Backbone bond lengths (Angstrom), bond angles and torsions (degrees), N, CA, C in turn:
res aa  C-N    CA-C-N  psi(-1)  N-CA   C-N-CA  omega(-1)  CA-C   N-CA-C  phi
1 X - - - 1.484 - - 1.509 108.19 -
2 X 1.352 115.66 135.22 1.393 121.81 175.72 1.528 112.28 -91.57
3 X 1.336 115.20 130.63 1.461 119.29 -176.17 1.561 107.67 -115.37
4 X 1.343 116.93 116.63 1.499 118.92 178.12 1.521 109.05 -69.85
5 X 1.312 114.93 125.75 1.491 123.39 178.63 1.527 110.66 -91.19
6 X 1.313 116.25 -37.99 1.474 121.74 -177.44 1.513 107.31 -166.31
7 X 1.355 116.24 169.78 1.434 121.05 -179.67 1.546 110.22 -145.20
8 X 1.284 115.60 156.06 1.523 119.58 174.86 1.511 109.24 -57.26
9 X 1.296 117.25 131.84 1.473 120.77 -173.91 1.527 113.13 -106.57
10 X 1.290 121.08 -7.48 1.446 123.24 -179.47 1.482 114.62 83.91
11 X 1.337 117.44 -10.80 1.467 124.09 177.23 1.521 112.02 -100.64
12 X 1.290 116.02 -54.67 1.450 122.63 178.40 1.515 112.06 -95.42
13 X 1.319 117.75 -35.21 1.440 122.10 -178.85 1.541 109.93 -128.56
14 X 1.314 117.14 135.83 1.436 120.51 -179.12 1.490 113.90 -63.05
15 X 1.319 117.75 144.75 1.443 122.81 173.42 1.510 107.31 -97.10
16 X 1.351 116.38 171.19 1.416 121.01 179.69 1.541 109.50 -65.67
17 X 1.370 119.30 -30.81 1.416 124.58 178.53 1.561 110.09 -64.15
18 X 1.309 117.41 -32.76 1.449 121.11 -179.78 1.555 113.79 -81.89
19 X 1.303 115.76 -26.76 1.434 120.24 -178.78 1.553 109.58 -155.71
20 X 1.299 114.28 112.91 1.491 120.58 -173.74 1.512 108.65 -66.16
21 X 1.300 121.71 -16.97 1.452 120.39 176.83 1.552 108.62 -110.72
22 X 1.280 118.53 40.77 1.397 125.30 -176.79 1.576 112.73 -65.72
23 X 1.306 117.11 154.82 1.462 122.53 176.31 1.507 108.08 -123.52
24 X 1.253 118.31 122.20 1.461 125.52 172.43 1.512 105.91 -150.52
25 X 1.356 119.01 74.95 1.402 121.94 -168.93 1.499 112.25 -156.35
26 X 1.297 114.82 -165.59 1.447 126.59 175.74 1.522 114.80 54.42
27 X 1.338 118.96 52.34 1.441 120.94 -179.73 1.495 110.65 -65.31
28 X 1.303 114.75 139.02 1.524 121.83 178.26 1.475 109.01 -134.90
29 X 1.361 116.58 97.33 1.477 119.80 178.59 1.535 108.86 -77.30
30 X 1.323 116.22 147.07 1.426 121.93 176.78 1.537 110.99 -151.78
31 X 1.347 118.22 156.82 1.456 120.76 175.81 1.519 107.43 -105.45
32 X 1.332 113.06 125.68 1.493 117.87 -179.63 1.564 106.57 -74.50
33 X 1.327 115.31 124.31 1.462 118.12 -178.63 1.576 113.24 -68.15
34 X 1.352 114.16 -20.99 1.442 117.84 179.13 1.561 115.07 -73.95
35 X 1.320 116.10 -35.61 1.476 117.54 -178.86 1.558 111.77 -122.64
36 X 1.360 117.70 -6.12 1.465 118.78 178.43 1.474 114.63 74.85
37 X 1.346 118.45 6.15 1.487 121.60 -176.34 1.561 110.39 -89.92
38 X 1.333 113.81 150.57 1.481 119.46 177.69 1.532 108.39 -85.68
39 X 1.337 116.22 130.08 1.498 121.37 175.06 1.509 106.77 -126.73
40 X 1.360 115.55 171.63 1.445 121.30 175.23 1.538 107.90 -143.40
41 X 1.288 115.90 135.65 1.439 123.44 171.08 1.543 109.26 -111.41
42 X 1.293 116.11 149.42 1.443 120.29 -178.10 1.549 109.93 -150.60
43 X 1.311 113.40 163.99 1.451 116.43 176.72 1.507 110.52 -93.91
44 X 1.305 118.34 137.77 1.464 121.85 179.47 1.539 109.60 -158.09
45 X 1.343 113.60 147.08 1.492 117.98 174.27 1.515 110.13 -88.83
46 X 1.324 117.02 138.04 1.450 120.70 175.35 1.490 110.86 -70.38
47 X 1.316 117.32 135.80 1.491 119.22 -178.51 1.531 108.53 -70.56
48 X 1.325 116.98 155.27 1.422 123.06 -179.16 1.509 108.79 108.69
49 X 1.349 112.84 -176.23 1.449 119.73 -179.31 1.539 111.28 -81.72
50 X 1.341 115.10 146.65 1.458 120.93 -180.00 1.524 109.35 -56.06
51 X 1.330 117.53 135.51 1.454 120.72 176.26 1.521 115.58 86.17
52 X 1.368 117.93 -3.39 1.406 118.53 179.30 1.508 116.54 -88.14
53 X 1.329 114.55 -5.56 1.509 120.03 -179.37 1.520 107.76 -122.14
54 X 1.325 115.68 145.03 1.446 119.95 169.76 1.549 109.74 -121.76
55 X 1.284 115.25 143.31 1.509 119.70 -179.07 1.522 105.06 -122.18
56 X 1.344 114.67 123.00 1.420 121.04 178.83 1.475 112.55 -123.24
57 X 1.315 119.13 -167.15 1.466 124.58 -175.39 1.525 110.62 -60.18
58 X 1.405 116.87 -37.50 1.453 120.34 -177.56 1.550 112.79 -64.45
59 X 1.342 113.84 -33.18 1.454 118.97 179.10 1.573 113.19 -79.51
60 X 1.321 112.42 -32.13 1.509 116.76 -175.51 1.524 112.10 -78.42
61 X 1.312 118.29 -35.52 1.451 122.59 -175.41 1.539 109.38 72.74
62 X 1.310 114.20 -166.72 1.545 116.01 -177.22 1.485 111.66 -63.56
63 X 1.323 116.99 134.75 1.409 122.30 176.70 1.545 107.03 -122.62
64 X 1.411 112.76 132.49 1.478 114.64 -177.78 1.529 112.53 -70.77
65 X 1.329 116.40 155.25 1.441 117.15 -178.49 1.557 111.66 -65.98
66 X 1.298 115.77 154.53 1.436 120.79 176.94 1.476 113.36 103.36
């Protein structure tokens, strides 16, 4: 059985109605060896017009080497 964990909201992540070639896929769960907690990364398009958002180190947080 598939359980929906979250969905594109149109504010933070584009919906299909906002962009017919939207991306909201490729979930990759992993356990962080530092805290032992389960996390998931995924691919998603930021809602809004292309080029209106910038992502820097403050938004990304710690990134593992490699």
